[in-house]
C-alpha positions as CSV (number, residue, x, y, z in Angstrom):
1,X,26.7,-26.1,13.4
2,X,29.2,-26.6,16.1
3,X,28.4,-26.3,19.4
4,X,30.9,-23.5,19.9
5,X,28.7,-21.9,17.2
6,X,25.6,-21.7,18.6
7,X,27.0,-20.5,22.0
8,X,28.8,-17.9,20.5
9,X,27.5,-13.9,21.9
10,X,26.4,-11.7,19.3
11,X,28.6,-9.2,18.2
12,X,28.6,-6.2,19.7
13,X,27.1,-3.4,17.6
14,X,30.0,-1.5,16.9
15,X,31.8,-4.3,16.2
16,X,29.5,-5.2,13.4
17,X,30.9,-4.9,9.9
18,X,29.9,-1.4,8.3
19,X,28.6,-2.9,5.0
20,X,25.5,-4.2,7.2
21,X,22.4,-1.7,6.5
22,X,20.0,-2.2,9.3
23,X,20.2,-2.2,12.9
24,X,19.3,-5.2,14.2
25,X,18.5,-6.4,17.9
26,X,20.8,-9.0,18.9
27,X,18.8,-11.8,18.0
28,X,17.2,-11.1,14.7
29,X,14.2,-13.5,14.3
30,X,13.0,-14.5,10.6
31,X,10.9,-12.1,9.1
32,X,11.3,-8.9,6.9
33,X,14.5,-7.3,8.2
34,X,16.6,-9.5,5.6
35,X,14.0,-7.9,2.9
36,X,14.3,-4.5,4.4
37,X,18.4,-4.7,4.0
38,X,17.4,-5.3,0.2
39,X,15.1,-2.5,0.0
40,X,17.1,-0.3,1.4
41,X,19.7,-0.5,-1.1
42,X,16.9,-0.3,-3.8
43,X,15.7,2.8,-2.3
44,X,19.4,4.3,-2.3
45,X,20.2,3.3,-5.3
46,X,17.1,5.0,-6.9
47,X,17.2,8.2,-4.8
48,X,21.2,8.3,-6.6
49,X,19.8,7.5,-9.9
50,X,17.1,10.1,-9.7
51,X,19.7,12.7,-8.5
52,X,22.1,12.0,-11.8
53,X,18.9,11.8,-14.3
54,X,16.1,13.6,-12.6
55,X,12.9,13.7,-13.6
56,X,11.3,16.5,-16.3
57,X,7.6,15.6,-16.0
58,X,4.9,13.8,-14.0
59,X,4.1,9.8,-14.4
60,X,1.1,9.2,-16.2
61,X,-0.4,6.3,-14.7
62,X,-2.7,4.5,-16.6
63,X,-6.0,2.0,-15.4
64,X,-8.6,0.5,-17.6
65,X,-11.7,-1.4,-16.7
66,X,-14.0,-3.3,-19.0
67,X,-17.2,-5.0,-18.5
68,X,-17.3,-8.8,-19.3
69,X,-20.3,-9.8,-21.8
70,X,-23.2,-11.6,-20.4
71,X,-21.5,-11.9,-16.8
72,X,-20.8,-8.0,-16.3
73,X,-17.6,-8.8,-14.4
74,X,-15.4,-6.3,-14.5
75,X,-11.8,-6.5,-15.5
76,X,-9.5,-4.3,-14.8
77,X,-6.2,-3.5,-16.6
78,X,-3.0,-2.4,-15.4
79,X,0.0,-2.7,-17.6
80,X,0.2,-6.2,-17.9
81,X,-1.8,-7.0,-15.3
82,X,-5.6,-7.6,-14.2
83,X,-7.6,-7.2,-11.2
84,X,-11.2,-8.8,-11.1
85,X,-14.1,-7.0,-9.4
86,X,-17.4,-8.4,-9.5
87,X,-21.0,-8.4,-7.9
88,X,-22.3,-10.7,-5.0
89,X,-24.7,-13.7,-5.5
90,X,-27.7,-11.3,-4.8
91,X,-26.6,-8.5,-7.3
92,X,-26.2,-10.6,-10.3
93,X,-22.5,-11.0,-9.9
94,X,-20.7,-14.2,-9.1
95,X,-18.6,-13.1,-6.2
96,X,-15.3,-13.6,-8.3
97,X,-13.6,-10.5,-6.9
98,X,-14.1,-7.6,-4.4
99,X,-16.2,-4.7,-5.6
100,X,-14.6,-1.5,-6.8
101,X,-15.1,0.1,-2.4
102,X,-13.7,-3.1,-1.2
103,X,-10.6,-2.6,-3.6
104,X,-10.1,0.9,-2.4
105,X,-9.6,-0.2,0.9
106,X,-7.1,-2.8,-0.4
107,X,-5.1,-0.2,-2.5
108,X,-5.0,2.1,1.0
109,X,-3.8,-1.1,3.0
110,X,-1.1,-2.0,0.5
111,X,0.1,1.4,-0.3
112,X,0.8,1.6,3.9
113,X,2.4,-1.7,4.1
114,X,4.8,-0.5,1.4
115,X,5.7,3.0,2.8
116,X,5.9,0.9,5.9
117,X,8.7,-1.0,4.7
118,X,10.0,2.0,2.6
119,X,10.5,4.2,5.6
120,X,11.8,1.5,8.0
121,X,14.4,0.6,5.4
122,X,15.0,4.3,5.2
123,X,15.1,5.1,9.2
124,X,16.5,1.6,9.9
125,X,13.7,0.5,12.0
126,X,13.8,-3.4,12.4
127,X,10.7,-5.1,11.0
128,X,9.6,-8.7,11.8
129,X,6.4,-8.6,11.1
130,X,3.7,-6.0,9.1
131,X,0.2,-5.6,8.7
132,X,-2.2,-3.1,7.6
133,X,-5.9,-3.5,8.7
134,X,-8.5,-1.1,6.5
135,X,-12.4,-0.4,7.8
136,X,-15.0,1.9,6.6
137,X,-18.9,2.3,6.6
138,X,-20.9,2.0,3.2
139,X,-24.6,2.7,3.8
140,X,-26.7,1.0,1.2
141,X,-29.4,3.9,2.8
142,X,-26.9,6.9,1.6
143,X,-28.6,9.4,-0.8
144,X,-31.9,8.0,0.0
145,X,-35.2,9.4,1.0
146,X,-34.6,10.4,4.5
147,X,-30.9,9.6,4.5
148,X,-29.6,12.5,1.8
149,X,-27.0,13.7,3.6
150,X,-25.2,9.7,4.3
151,X,-22.4,9.3,2.0
152,X,-22.7,7.2,-1.0
153,X,-19.4,6.0,-0.6
154,X,-17.3,4.3,2.0
155,X,-16.7,6.9,5.4
156,X,-15.6,6.8,8.4
157,X,-11.8,4.9,7.2
158,X,-9.8,3.7,9.3
159,X,-6.8,2.0,9.3
160,X,-4.8,-0.5,12.2
161,X,-1.2,-1.5,12.0
162,X,0.2,-4.6,13.3
163,X,4.1,-5.0,13.5
164,X,6.4,-6.6,15.6
165,X,9.9,-5.1,16.4
166,X,12.8,-4.2,18.8
167,X,12.5,-1.0,18.7
168,X,11.5,1.5,20.9
169,X,8.5,3.3,21.1
170,X,9.9,6.3,19.9
171,X,11.4,5.1,16.8
172,X,8.1,3.5,15.6
173,X,5.7,6.4,16.4
174,X,8.7,7.9,13.9
175,X,7.9,5.7,11.2
176,X,4.5,6.5,11.8
177,X,4.5,9.6,11.3
178,X,6.9,9.6,8.4
179,X,4.5,6.8,6.4
180,X,1.6,9.5,7.0
181,X,3.2,11.9,5.1
182,X,4.9,10.1,2.8
183,X,2.2,7.6,1.3
184,X,0.5,8.5,-1.8
185,X,-3.0,6.6,-1.2
186,X,-3.3,7.9,2.2
187,X,-2.9,11.6,1.0
188,X,-5.0,11.1,-1.9
189,X,-8.2,9.9,0.4
190,X,-7.8,13.0,2.8
191,X,-7.2,15.6,0.8
192,X,-9.7,16.8,-2.1
193,X,-9.4,15.8,-5.3
194,X,-11.0,17.2,-8.9
195,X,-11.4,14.6,-11.3
196,X,-13.1,15.0,-14.6
197,X,-14.3,12.8,-17.3
198,X,-16.3,12.2,-20.6
199,X,-18.2,10.5,-22.0
200,X,-16.9,8.9,-26.2
201,X,-19.3,6.7,-28.5
202,X,-17.8,4.0,-30.1
203,X,-16.7,4.6,-33.7
204,X,-17.6,8.3,-33.1
205,X,-15.4,10.9,-32.5
206,X,-18.7,12.8,-31.2
207,X,-18.8,13.4,-26.8
208,X,-21.8,13.0,-24.9
C-alpha cells in the first residue's frame, strides 16, 4: 500500500457508492461487518423469493434421538447433522457431550445470536463482535419431598449479549427490541406450549 493510500481520508457518507448495503463507521474494524453485508443480501433475496412464491403451509421440523447400546449416549439427528448428548461421569456417562438442559440453553444462545445477526443486517446496525451467554438454575432437589414447588426444569433463565458496535445506544436498543420480538426460540420459551406424546412398541402397531 502506498503512502498516499495509507493517508487517504475515508470517504464521506454521502460519497459512498450506492451498492454498499451496510452503513459503517469511518474506520471499520475486521469483524462481522462484511458478513452482515452478505447476510443482508441473502435476507432480501429470501424475502423476495417468498413474495414471488408464498408458502402455503408450515414447515414440519423433525429431530430424533436414540440411545447407544452399552453406553447410553444419546445421538440427536436432525437432517444430516448429529449432536451427541451424554451424562457426566458420576451418572453412568462418559461426558462425551452436554446434557439436554445444557443443549437447550445452547439452542437459545444460538438462536439469539443468529437473530441479532439477521436484524443487524436488516436494520443496518454495524457489528464488530457478538456473543450471547445464557444461564439458568436447575435444582437437583426439584420435585422431591420438601421441594415439591421447585421446578425440575431449568428456570430463572437469563441472557447477556456482549457486542462491539459503533452504533448509538438508541440503535442498539432498537436492535435488541427487534430481536426479542423476532427470535423463535426466545418466544417459544416465554410462551406456554402444548406438547403431545405417545409410545409405540417396536414391531407392533399398538400404542402403550
